[in-house]
N, C-alpha and C positions, 0 to 999 in steps of 0.2 A: 757056270756053264753046266747045263746037264745033258743026259745022253740022250733025251726025248729031241729031235730033231725040230718038233712043232712047238718047241717051249721059245717064246718072245725073247725071253733075255740071251738066248744066244744069238751071237752077232751073224751076219751076212757072211755067205760065203766070201773069201778073197779080202776079208777085214784085216787090216794092219794096225794093230796099237802102236801110238807115238811114243817115243823113247822117253822114258821117265829117268829121273827129273827132268824138266824142261831144259832148253838151252837160255844161257842169259841174255837180258836186253840188250840192243846196240847202244855204244856208249855215243854221246853226241859230241859233234868236234869242239875244241878247245876254243875257239874265235869264230865269230859269223864273218861270213863272207864279206867283203865291202858292198854296200848297198849302190844299187846302178844310179845313174843320173837321174834326177826329177824330170819327167817327160812335162812339155808346156801344159799351161793348166786347159783342162777338159781335152786334151789328146786322147786319143784310143790308148790303153796300156797294153804293151805287149803281154804276151801269154807266159804264164810264170815268172812275174815279175814279183821280187819280195819287196815289201816297203820294212825297213827297219822302226823300231821303235821310236817314239818322240826324244828318248834322250840320245840317240845316235845323230839329232839335228840341233846342236845348241845353239844355231844362229839361222835365222830365216833366209834363204837363199835371196841373192841379189834382185833377180827378176820380181820380187815381190817388196814393195815399198815398208817399211817399219810401220807397223800399226800403232796410232798415237794413245797417249795413255788415256783410257777411258774418262770423258769429261773435263780432261785437263784442259785443253787447248783444241780449238775447232780447227779442222784441217783449212788450208790455204786457201781450197776452191770456194770455202763458204764464208761468206761475210760473217762478222763477230756479231752475234745477236745481241740486241739490246737488252738492257734491265728492264723488266718487265714495267710498262707504263710510265717509265720515266723520260724517255724521249722516243717519238715515232720515227722509223726510218724514213731515210731522204727519200723512197719510193712512194711514202705515204704521208704527203704533205696534210698538215693541217686542214680541215673544210672551213671553208669563209663563214662568215657568220652570215647568219639568213638576212635576207634583205628586209624582211618585215613578218609579222606573223600571218597567218591566213585570215581570210576575211572572218569577222567576227571571233577569232581567239583570242582570249586573254589569259596571261599567267596565274598559275592559281596561287592562293594566298600561301606565302611562306615557301615559294620557290626561290631558288638561287642557282645560278647555272654553274655547271661544275668547275672544279678547279683548273686553271688554264684556258679556259672559253670565255668568249666576250658574249656578254647578254645579247639576242637578239633586238634588234631595232624596232623602234615602235611601229604599229602597222602604218600603212600608208594611208593618208586620207582618201575614203571613197569621191565619188562624184559629189559635187558641192548641191548644196539644197535646192538653189536657184536653177540649176540645170535639170536636177532630176524633178522639181516642181515642175517643170516646162514639159518635160516628156511625158509625165504622166497626166497630166492636166488635157494634153492634145492628143494622147493616144487611146483613151476609156480603154486601158488594159490593167486589170487587177490581177496583179502577180506576187504572190508572198516574196519572192526574190527582192522585188523593187522597194521594199522596207528598209530604210537605212537603219543600222544598228541603233543609233542613238533614238530614232524613231520608236522603235520596237522596246526598248527601255521606257521610254515616256508613258508609252501604252501600259505597258505592264505595272508602273508605279500609279497610274492614274486612279482618281476617286472610285471609278468604276472599271477595273482592270480590264483590258481586253486581251483575250488570249488564242482566239481563232486565229489562224494564219489568213484566211479569207477576211474576216472583219477587220483585220490589221490592214492589211491590202487598202481596205476600204477606207479605212480611217485616215491613211495617210493620203489617198487619193483626194479625200474631202480637203487635208491640208493644202493640197497642191492647188485645188479649184480656190480656195479661199485667198490664197496668198496672189494668184493671178487677178481675181477679182478686187482684192485690196490696192494691188500695184495698178492697175486699170484706174481705177477711181481718184488715185491721187491726180493725174492730167486731167481728167474730165473734170475733177472739183475745181483745180486751178484756172483750166480755160473757162470754164462756168462765172466764177468769180471775175475774171477780167472783162467777160463779155456783160455779166450785169453791171458791175461799177463802172465801166465805161461808157453804158448808155442811162445811167441814172439821171443827169442833165436832161432837163426838159422833157422826163418821162413822169407821166400822171402819178399823182401820190400813191393811188390804190394798187394803182399797177406795178408801181415800185415796190409797194409792199409785200407783194404776192411774189413777185421775182426774188426779195432777199428770203422771205418764208422757202421757197422752194430750194433756195441754194443752201439755207441751212441744213435743211432735211437732206439733201447730198452729200453736204460735208458731215452729218452725224453720222449718215450710214459709212461713209469711207471711214471715219473713226471705229466706228463698231468693226467693221470687216477687220481692222487691224487688231483690236483687241480680242476677238473669235479668233484670230491666226495663232494669239500668244497661248490662249488655252482650247487649242485643238484638239488635244487628248481625251478632255472632260466632252465625250460625244453627245451624252444626252442633254445637258446644259447647252452647249454649242448650238445644239440643233435646235431648242425652243428658242433662243434668243434669236437666232439667224432668221428663222419665222415671223417673228412679231415683228422685228427691224425690218425685214424685206416688205413685209404687208404695207408699214407706213410709209417706205421710200417708193414702193410702185404705185401705191394709190394716190398719196397726195396731189400729184400733178392731176390725176383725173377730177378729183375733187375740185381743185383750183380753178380749172376751165368750165367748170359748171356756172361760174359768175358771169355774167354778160358784160364782158368791158366794152362793148360799144355803146352802152348806155352810161358808161364815164364820160365818154368823149361826148356824148350827146349833149348832157347834163351842161358839162362845162363850155361847150362851144355854141351850145344852141344859143342860149341866154347872151352871147356877144354878138350874135348874128355873123359869124366869121364862117359858117360852115352850113352847108344845105343836105338836104336829105340824100343826094347822091354821093356827096363825101361820106356821111354816116355808113353809108352801106361797103363803100370802099374800104372805111378804117373797120368793120366789122370782118370783110373779107381778108385783110390783114391780119387781124387777130387769128382766123380760123386757120390760116396758112402757119401762123405761128405755133397755135396748139398742135398741127399735124407733126411739125417740125420738132416739136417737144415729147409729144405723146407717140408717136410712130416709133421710135426706136425701141421702147417699153412695148408695145402693144405688138407689134411684130417680132420681138425677141420672145415671146411668151411661149409660141409655138413649137420653134426650133430649140428653145429650152427644154419644153415636155418631151419632145421626139428624143432629144439627148439622155434625157432622164429615162426614157423607157429602153433605151439600147441598154445602158449601164446597168439598170435593174435585171433585165434580161441576162446580160452575162454575169451578175453575181447569184443569181437564182435561174437557171436554166429550166427547172420544171414548173417555175410559174406562166400561166397562160396569158394574166392579164397585160403583162407590158406588151406582148405583141398584137392584141387587140388595142391597145392604146395609141400605138402606130399606125394602124388600119384607119383609125377613128380620126387621128388629129390629122394626118396627114392631108386630107382632103381640104378640111377647115383652114390649115394653113396655106395651103393654094390659094382660096377663094379670098382670103384676107390680103396674100401678096398680092394678086389682082387688084382688087380694091385700092392699095395705098399706093401700086405704081400707077394706076391710071392718072393720079393728080400730076407727077413729074411730065407723064407722056403727053397730057393735054395742055400743060404749060408749054412746053419745048416744041412737041410734034416731033421729037426725035426717035427714030428706027431702034435706036438703041436699047430704048426701054422695052421694046417688043421681043428684041432677042433676049434680053434679060427676062422678062415673061417666059418665054419659052425653056429656057434652062431652069429657072425656078420651079415652073410648075412641073416639068419633067422630074426633077427630083423627089417632088411630094408624090408623083404619080408612082415611080419607081418604089418609094418606100413604102406605100400602101399595097403595091401588089406583093412585094417581099414580105412584107409584116403578115400577111395571111400565113404563111409556112411556119410563123414564129408565134403563133397563137394558141401553142398546145405545148404540154410540157414536153420536152426535149432532155436528150444525153448531152454534157457538156460539149463532148466533141461537136455532136452535130450540130447545136447550139453556136456554136464559135465558126463552125462553116458557112452558118445561114447567115448570121450577123456579118462577118467579113464581106460576104456576097452584098447583102443590103447595104453595108457601110460604103463601097467601093463605086458603087453607082452613082450613090447619093452625093458621094463628094465629087465625083467628076462633075454632074448635072449643075451642083451647088456653085463649084467654082466657075465654070463658064458663066452661069447667070451672074453672080458676083461681079466677073470682069466686065462684063457689059453695062452694070448697074453704076459701076465706077466711070466708064466713059459717058455713060449718059449724065451722072450728077457732075460732070465737067461743064457740058451743054446748060445744064441747070444753073450751074453758080454763074455764069456768063449772062445767063437772060435775066436772073434775079440779082445780080451784083451782091450777091452772098459772100460774106466774109472767111476766109480761110479759118478762122477760129471755130465760126457756127459748122462749118463742114467736117473738120477735126472731131470737135465736141461731139458731134451726130456720130461719127464712125466709130470712136471710141466707148461711147455710151451704148452704143448696140452691142458692141463684144463683150462689155462689162455685163451687161443685160442678160444676154445669152448664157454666160457661165455661171451667172447668179439663178438663173432660172433651173439650169440644169443641175448645180447642188441642192436647190430647194425641192425641186420635184422629185430627185432620188430619195431625199431624205423622205418625204413625203409617202412615195411610192411603196419604200420600205415598209415606213410604219402602217400603210393601209395593206400590205400584205398579212403583216403581223396581225393587225386586228381583225380581217378576214378569217383566217385561220382559228383564231380565237372563238371567233363568233359561231363560226360552223361547226364548231367541236360539240358533239352531243345532240346534234340535228341531220342523224342519219336518216331517220323515218320522213322528216321534211324533204330531205335531198332526195329519197326515192318516190316521195309524191311528185316533187318536181320532174324528175326524169318520165314518169307515167304521164305526167301532163303534155310532155312535150311529144312524146310516141303518139297521145293521143291527136294533138295538133296536127302533127302532120301524117297522120294514118290514110294511108291509100294514094299519097302522093310524095314527089320526091321533095326535098328540101331546096 
């Protein structure tokens, strides 16, 4: 302390220094006070509560269960945990074995089921080939999903493998048509054999020879159809053999009836003096009627076969315009042919059923010609399918009505001419078989023609431009 009152080291007035040395620290009590009771868990704690250290609590209170030793025994409230992968708990029963593989799925080489599991059952067999063939042949629908796994494998293993899904769908459609044709030709050939060999007695030798030769050609084509069905996956070879075989089968009866059978009767009977000129004319009339009964199914089936081929080709290649114009041109010609053919039974019987049949059949051709105009240009697939569905619907309705009336009219014709049931059945089956044959052959030829036309037009841009200018000049100043 200094005498200067302004010295900061001087204490303030009234300051009192503490006593020295300081007082001793208070001594802690000898024993801790007893701990209060432990409150209920999570209850508010009283102010100033003192918690004793852990040593003061050698045992947990009764309110708390004894904690289990870690990992020694699971509590009773929990089920015993199973040993890993040894046995599934009861709540999780083993999954049942699969009923079959998914469609087209096969196990990989060397695959084995896990231990304790059964191998999946073999895949269930899909639709039978017969059912699939009939469905594909009559529906005219080229869908890759319609190809059976065995058919796809056969196409991939063919000498000329077919890998495109659309081409595979076309190949199995051909197979279906071949099956229908081969199956239909069996009863046709049998009925024809019964008819020919049943009428050989009393038949002229030359006529019997022609009848047997025609039967041989029909039987040979039936055998050929089954052979081609066995090798259906080889498309190129099947197509060529089918075209040539069909040409012989189709044309032989037409060549046969170029022979004047009336002259045979005239030569053999005139020398005996047992037949006159009127009888000879009657014999010629009977032979002409027989020719119509034999050739009409082939001739009449030509046009509907080509029409179905045009529809099938348009479905396969919507961008092609030629199939549509083929429908436009073929339908009216077929209508005229139907009219000429139907006039024969109508004039014989005078039945109005044939008139109703003509209305239905001609209406089908008119409908197809009108709707075919919209198909005579390149279309995208959805638009082409929509137009084709509309065209086929009307065509089917008109044709079904017409064929129904044809059937009723033919019952009258059979009664008038006393035709045998075998002849009528053979006539109907032969017509159906020829329609399917022409559909198959026509589609093959149309597709081949489209390919050749495209190859021939390659590099002809200048000629195509000149062709366009000629058309423009031709229609200059007037409407098309």
